[in-house]
N, C-alpha and C positions, 0 to 999 in steps of 0.2 A: 466164480462158479467152479465146482469140482469137475474133473474130466468124467465123461460117461463111462460106466462100468462095462457096458456091452453096446456094440455098434453093429447095425445091419446096413450094408450097402447094396443097393439094387440097381439093375440096369447098367452094370459095369461093361466096358468094352475090352480094353487091354489090361485092366486091373491096375493101372499105374496109380490111380487115385487111392485105391484100397491099400496098395503097398505103401504109399506115402503116409496114409492115416495110421497104418500099423507102426511105422517108425515114429510118427509124431505122438501117438497115444499108445506108448509101449505098455502101459499098465492096463489097457482096456482089452476086452475080448472082441475080436474082429470076425465078422461073418460077411464074406463078399459073395455076391451072386450075380449071375448074368442070364439072359434069356437064351443065348445060344447053347448048343450042345458042347461037350468038352472038346471034341476034335476041331470044330469050327472056331471056337473061342481061342484056342491056343495058337491058331494060325495068325492072329493079330500080332502086329509088331511089338515085341517085348513082353507079350502076355505070359509066356512060360516062365520067364525069370521073375516076373512080378508075383505070379502065383506061388512060386517057391519062397519068396520073401514073406508072403503072408503066412504060409504054413510054418516056416521057420520061427516066426514070432508067436506061434501058438494059435493062429487064427484058422478059420475054416473057409473053404472055397466050394461053392455049390453051383452046378450048371443046370440049365433048363428050368430056371425059376422065373415064373411069370409074376411080375411085381403087382399085377392087378388081381392075383389070386394067392396071396401069401398065406392065407388061412388054410389053403388046400395043400400046401407043400408039406410032405411027410417029414422032411428033415428039420422043419421049423416047429413042428408040433410041440406044445408045452413050453416054448421059449418066449420070453418077453425081452424087449430091447429098450435101453434108455435113449437110444437115438437111432432113427431110421433115415438114411441119406439117399437122395435121388438127384444125381447131377445131370443137368441139362436134358430133361426128358424130351423125347421126340418120337413121333410115330414112324418116322423114316420117310425118305424121299421128299416129295413136295406136298406134304400133308398140310391141310388148311388148319386154321385156328380152332375150328369146331372139333376136329378129330383130336387135336392135342388137348383141348379142354376136357374131352371125354376121357382121354388117357389120364390126365391129372385127377379127375373125379374118381375114377375107378381105382387109381393107386391109393388115394387118401382113404377110400372106403375099405381097401384091403389092408393097409398098413396099421390101422387102428386095432386090428385083430392080433397084432404081435407087438404092440407098443405098450410099454409100462405105463402105469397110471399117471406118473409125473414125467413121462418121457417127452422127447421133442422129435419133430419131423423136420428135416432140413431139405429144402428144394432149391437148387440153384438154377436160375434162368438168365438168359441173355437180356441185355438192357432193352426195356420197353415191352417185353413179353408179358410181364406179370399184370400190368394194368393198374398199378398203384401209383400214388403221387410221387413215390421215390424214383420211379422211372423217368429219366430225362434223356431225350425228349419222351413225352408220354403219348402213347397211342390213344386213339379213340377207344372207349371202353369196349364197345361191341367188336372191335378188331383185335382185342387182347386175349390172353389166355384166362383172364378173370380168376387168378389163382386164389384170391380170398374167398370168392363165391364157391369155387370148386371144393376148397377145404371145408367150408361150412357144411357141405353135404355130409361130411363125416364128423360133424360136431367138433371141428378144429378151429382155433383162433390163430390169426397172424399176430404173433407176439413180438417179433423183431425182424427188421430188414437191415442188412449190412452188406458192404462190398464183399464180393467173392475174392478171397485172397489166394489166388493160384500160386503166387510166389512162396507161400508158406509151406506148400507141399512139394518137396524136392522130387524132380524127375517125373512130375505129373504131366502127361501128354493127353490133352483132350482130343477125342476122336468120335466119329459117328455122325458128323454133320451130313444130313440127307443120305444116310446109309452109306457114306463114303469114308475113306481113310483120311478125313479132313477134320480139323478141330473147329469147335464152335467159336464164335467171336467173344472172347473173354473180356474185352475192354468194357468197363462199366457194368460188368455182370453183377448180379445181386443174389445174395443168399437169403432165403425166406425161412424163418423159423416159426413153426406152428406148435401149439400146445392144446391140450384138451380143454373143452368148455364144460361147465356144469350144465346139466339138463334144465330146461325150463320147468319151473315148479307150477303145479296146479293150484288154482285158487282154493282157499279154505274158508268155510263159514265158521267163525269163532263166536261162541256163546259167552257173553260176559255178564257178570252180575255186579252191580254197583249200587251205592246209596246216593240218590240224587234228590236233594232238598227234602230229606226225611223219608223218602220212599225207596224201598229196595226194588230195583228194576233189573229184570233179566231180559237181555236183548241180544240180537245177532249183529256183529260187525259185518257190513256189506262185503261181499266176496272181493270186490275190486280193491278194498282196503286191507285185506287180510295179511298181506306181506308187510304192511307198514306199522302194525301194532306190536307192542311188547318186544321191541328190539333192543331197548335199554341203551341207546346211543349216548344218552346224557348221564348215565349212571356214574357213580364215583369209581375212578380207576379206568374208565373207558378211554381208549385212544382214538375213537372215531373222530373224523375231522369236525363234525358239528360240535362236539365237546371241546375240541382244541380251539375252535373259533370263540366259543362262549368264554373259555378261560382267558383268551387274549383280550376280549372286550372288557371283561370284569377287571382284569389287572390294569388295563388302560384307564378305566373310569375311576378305579380306586386311588389313582394318583391325585385326584381332585376331591372326590366325595367318598364317604363311607358307603359300602355296598353290603346289603344283607339279603342273601338268597334263602327263600323258604325251602325246607326239605320235605314238606308235606305233599303226599301224592293226592292230586286233585282228580276227580272223576272226569271221564270223557264226556259224560252226559250232562246236558243242561235242559231246563224247561224252556220251551219256545217263548213263554211269557217273560222269563228272566232275560233271555237274549234280547227281546224287543225292548225291555225296560232299560237295560244298560247300554245296548248298542242299537238304538233306534234307527240309525242310518244303514245298518247292515242289510244287504239284499238277501232276503230269505231264500230266494231261488238257488243260492249257492251253498245252502246248508244241506247236510245229510240228515234228513228227518227220520225219526223213529216213531212209528205209530204206537199209541197207547190203546190196547185192546179193551181195557177197563172190564176185564172178566177174570174169574178165578182160573187157575191152571186147569181145572177139570173141564172147562169149556172147550178145550182143544181136543176134538174128537178125531177119530182115525181118518175121517174124510178130509178134513182140513190138512192133516199131516201128510196124506197122500198127495193132495194138490200141491203142497209146498215142495215135496220131493220131486214132482214132475217138473216144477219150474227150475230146479237146481241143475246146473251144468253137469253133464255126465262125468266130468273129470273132477268135480268138486268133492271135497272131503269135509266131514263135520268134525270139528275139534272143540271140545268144551274147555274154556279158559275162564275160571271163576276168579275174579279179582276182588279181594277183600277191601273194603273201604275203611278209612280211618275216621270217617265222619260218624258221630254218634247218631243213631236213629232216634227220631222224635215221634214218628207215627207208625202205627200198625207194624210193630217190630217182630211179632211172633206169629207163627203158623202161616197157612196159605194166604191169609188176608194181608200179610205183610209183603207179599210178592206180587208186583205188577208186571205181568208178562208183556213184553213189547213184541211187535209183529215179526214173523219170520222173514228171512231174506226174500226180497223182491227186487227186480230190476228197477222198479219205481219206488224208492224209499220215501218219496215226498207225499204231501197231502195236507189239505187245510186242517184236518183234524189231528195232525201230529202233535203230541204233547211234548215230546223230547226231541232234541237235536244233538248231534255230535258237535262238540265245541268248535266253532270256526275261528275262535281267538281265545286267548287267556284273559282278555280284558273283562268279560263278565264275572270272572272270579277274583277281580281286584279287591272286592270287599273282604274276601278271606285272607288276602295278604295283609290288609289293614288290621284285622282282628288278631293276626299272629305277629304283628310288628314287634321288634325288640328295641328296648331302650339301650343303645350302644353308647358307652362312655367315650369321652373325647380322646382317651389314650388307646382306644380300640382293644383293651384287654379284658374288660368285664362287660357283661350284659345281663339283662333280665327280661322276662316276658312281660309285656304290658298289653292289656286288652283294650284295643282301640276300636270304637264303634265306626261303622261305615260312614264316611264323609266327615269324620271328626278330625280335620286336618290340624286343628290347633293343638292336638295332643301329640303330634309328631315332634320329637325332641330336636331342638336346634342348639348346638353348642357353639360358643365363641370360637372363631377361627379366622385367621388372616387371609385364607385363600378365597373367600367368597364374600367380601365386604362384611366381615364379622360373623358369618354363619357357615356352618358346614351342614349339609343336608344328608340324611340317611336315604339312600336309594334302596327301596324295597323291590325285590325281584322274584320272579318265578320263571320257569321254562318248561316246555313240554310239547307234546305232539298236538297239532290242531288239524282240522279237516275242512277242506273247501271243495265243494262239488263243481270244480272248474272244468270247462271244456278242454278236450285234448289239444294240446299245442306244445311246441318245444319248451315252453316255460309254464305250462299248466300243471301245477303241483296239486294232486288231490290230498296229499298229507305232507306236512313239513313241521320242523321244530321251530317254535317261536320262543323268543326271550322277551319278557315284558318287565320293564323297570319303571318305577314311579316314585316321585318324591315331591315334597312341598318346599317351595322356594319363595324368597322375598320377590315380589313382582317387579320391584324397581330395578332388579339386576338383569332383566330380560332373560330369564332362566332357560326358556325353550331354545333361544338362539345360542346361549352359552353351552348348553348340553349338546345341541346339534353340531356346533363347531368342534367340540371335543371329539365327537364320534366321526366327524368328517376328517379330522386330523389322523385318527387311527386308521380310517378306511380309504382315504384318498390315494395312497400308493397302489391300491388294487382296483382303481377305476370308479370309486364311489364318490358322488358329489351331492351336495346339499342344495335343494331347490325349494322355493316357496310355493305352496299350493293353498290358495285362499289364506286362512289364518293359521294353517298348520305347516309343518315342514316335512319334507320327504327326502329320504336318501335313495338315490337312483343310480343305476349302472346299466351299461349296455352289454349284451342285448336284452337282458331280462326285464328291465324297467325298474319298478319300485322294489327296494329290498328292505325298507323300513319307513315307519311313519312316527311323527311326534305330534302330540296334541295336548291341549291344556284344559283345565277346568277351574273356574273361580272357586275360591273358598267362601262358603256361606258363613263361616264363623270368624274368619280373619281376612278382612278385605285387602290387607297389605300383602297377602300371600296367595299363590296359585299352586295347584297341583299340576306337575308336568309328567306325562307318561310317554314312553318310547317303546314301540314294538318293532322287533327286528326278525327277519327271516333268516335263521341260522343256516338253512340248507343252501339258499342262494349265496350267502356270504361264504360258505365253505367252498362252493364252486369257484368263486372269485379268488379267494385267498390262497387256494391250493391249485388253481388252474385245472380243475376237473373238467373233462370235456362235456359232461352232461349231468344233470341232477339225478337221473335214474341210477348212475353209477354209485351214488351214496348208499343205495339200498342193496348193493350187490352182496351176495353171500359167498362169493369167491374169496378164499383166504388171501389171494394175491392183492386184494384191495387194501384190507386193513394192515397187511404186512408192511406197507410203505409208511404207515403212521405209527408203527410200534415204538419208535424212538422219540415220539412226540416232536416232529419237525416244526420249526417256526413258520408262521404264515409267510408266503412268498416262495417257498420251495415247491416247485411244480410237481404235480402228480405225473407219474409215468404210466400211461395206459398199458394194460396187458392184452388189449384187443385193438389192433391197429386197423384203420381204414375199413370199418365194418360197412358192408354193402347195404344199400337201401332198396326196397322193392315197393312199387306202387301198384295198387289194384283199385279199380272202380267198383262201386256197388250201387245198383239202382233198384228201386222198389216203388210199388204203389202203396199208399196208405190213405186213411180217411182224411176228412177235412182238418181234424185236430191232430197236430203233430208236435210232440215234445222232444226237441232235439237233445235235451239234457239226458233223457232216458237212452237215446241212441248212443251217446258218448259213454254212458255207464255200461251198456251192453258190449261196446267195442273193447273197453278196458278188460272186461271179464273174459271175452272170447279170445282176445289176442294175447292174453297173459302179460299185458303191459308192454307189448312190443310195437304198438302203433305210436308213432312219434307225432304225427300231425294228421288232421282231418280238414279237408277243404270241400265246401259245398260247390259243386260244379254247375248244377242246373236244376231248375224246378219247372214243373208243368202241371197246370190244373186242367183236368178233363172237364169240358163244358157240360157233359151229359151224365157222367157217372158219379159226380160228387167225390172224386178222388184226385189226389195230387201225387205226382211222381217226383221223387228226389233222386239225385245222383251225387254221390260223395266220392272223393278220391282219398284213399288212405295210404299213408306212407309208413311202411314197416321198417324198423331199424333197431338194433340192439348193440349197445356198447359193453354189455356184460355177458352175452351169450352168443354162440355161433349160430346166427340165423341164416338159413339157406333159403333159396327160392322155393324149394319143395316144401319146407316147413312153413314158410310164410303163406304159401298158397293153401295149405291144409288149415291153418288158422283162419284164413279168410273164408274158406268154405264153411268152417264151423260157425263163423259169425253169421253167415246167411241162414244156417239152420236155427241158430239161437234167435235171430230177429223174427223169423217166421213163427217160431213157437211162442215167444214171449211178448212180442209187440204186434202180432197179427198183421204183418205186412206181407205183400206179395212180391217176391223177388222177380225182377224182370230178366 
């Protein structure tokens, strides 16, 4: 890292540290400040000589500067610093932890006013004061200075913690312990480095137009999914970890089988009938359902439009995203009759009359893979398109090869975003990238186990194991559980062959293969996330978090509702109101009133973010907004 161009030091006592920094960073511009007036400050031992060193090096020394009001200092107006340093902050005398926490919070709120956009804030604390796991021994959190939480109030992240190297700064004499001419205890002292956080983004309603089974449909992506769509993580040239995991898997499988990935963009939308036909075992309650209004666009009058606007979150923005489909239209392709409007955003996207669903898996689109299958020659150099009807496994080309008892099977594949209306939990992913591979094998070779063992070989170093679940095989890992499934289907045209399909969750695998602390980090827009993958690191190289030890905050919410309660709608509302910062929801208590036909629910919500600086103040505001949203949209009575 290049040395900072400009450094602001606050809370100096005898200026010995500033003088040492001036020597150590001779190419930097130094501005040293202290709270005392000039006459009192220069009475400190060695202060006058240190001030002269700073000024001789081209630096500036300012007196009577309150580090909690840096924005009000006339001498600092218009200046921005690459680094703001506060060594061993203390309110003086026998101040308790609460006063020192307040000092830290006010300093952080002040220093961001003079901090460059990509600047750093350095705060040195005595061992065990900070309240992070690096402190050894570690104090109880309530008895610490809670430095991470205080910095979050100013939207700052803890990006690094390292030992305070006092020996690196010659002639540094630490003073000011309890307002005395005594030094702080520097043994095992820690330097905490903070950087700016991106602001939390507001949910957006995205309007999408697609062709689904011959019908042109215009619909709204639910607000809770708005940040997961159209991110292009799997596009060609992407260095996102989900793309790197996909490449790793395909390269590993290609050592045994030929692999052909489709490049066609498949629509997000499926008909509920098609989903039921191809995935009859799929639990429909976990699908994002899109209502079919079955009316012309003209039926949307101003009244319904106003009602929809009232339902939308006050922070929600409308963004039109029209996605052209590659699929040829076969019905009502012209004029208003060719457009089937889906319902506007609602916190309850489900319903028995829903015609469309957002795809919960790519498996229902497996037929389109077969129709686009390519006849790949045995040398892998030439190919041609072949139209293969759905279920016509006998048409899949099998070439002689010694690697699979005389056969090599073409694995056809596709990958993309899928959506599951899952409850909020540490591993409840509402959207993730699935890769689906399918091929026809000679049944005598036990192909499902052969493919499963190959995948286990590739993934076992990262904690993935192969387990049997009834007749299917699952790939599992701790703590998230299932990360992939394999299943078979008999061939109706060739009894000696079976089709084997494998579905893998690329997001969970990326968390495992790159040691990402949490799946939500994969969706971070902070450039520091993708920067670590710019050189395409191999699996196994751990991700280095840019936000260390994020605090979590718990709030309870209690309310009365009618006899019918849809918890899925509650989780949807929480995702929208909290802007994705709620990590876990736990039902604490229920009570049914014997006379009022009402039920009381109490939930405990855990707020935490590995991507943004989430403070107690901000978490509480989000929680209050949730109460308002629930009262307005779900007609509950907050207790």
